[in-house]
N, C-alpha and C positions, 0 to 999 in steps of 0.2 A: 378536920383539917383537909380541904382540897388543895391539892398541890399540882398546878398545870404542868409544871415541866416532869413531874414524875408520872402524871397521867399519860403525857405524851411519849415519854420514854417506854412505858408498858405497852401503850397502844402500838407503837412501831414495832416493839419486840414481838407482840402477839400477831401483828400483821405478818412479820417476816416467818414466824413459826407456822402460820397457815399456808403461807406460800411454799415454804419449805416441804411441808407435807403433802401439799396438792400438787407440786410439780415434780416430786420426787417419788417415782413409781415404786422403788424399793421401800420407803418409809411409807407411802400413801395406801400400801396393801392392808394396813390395820383396818 
């Protein structure tokens, strides 16, 4: 079952997560 809307949601969430980790030095230290 491929759900484009769900894929889009997770992709945006994952991109936001990467941006948060990448741009936030205090989190990005891991």
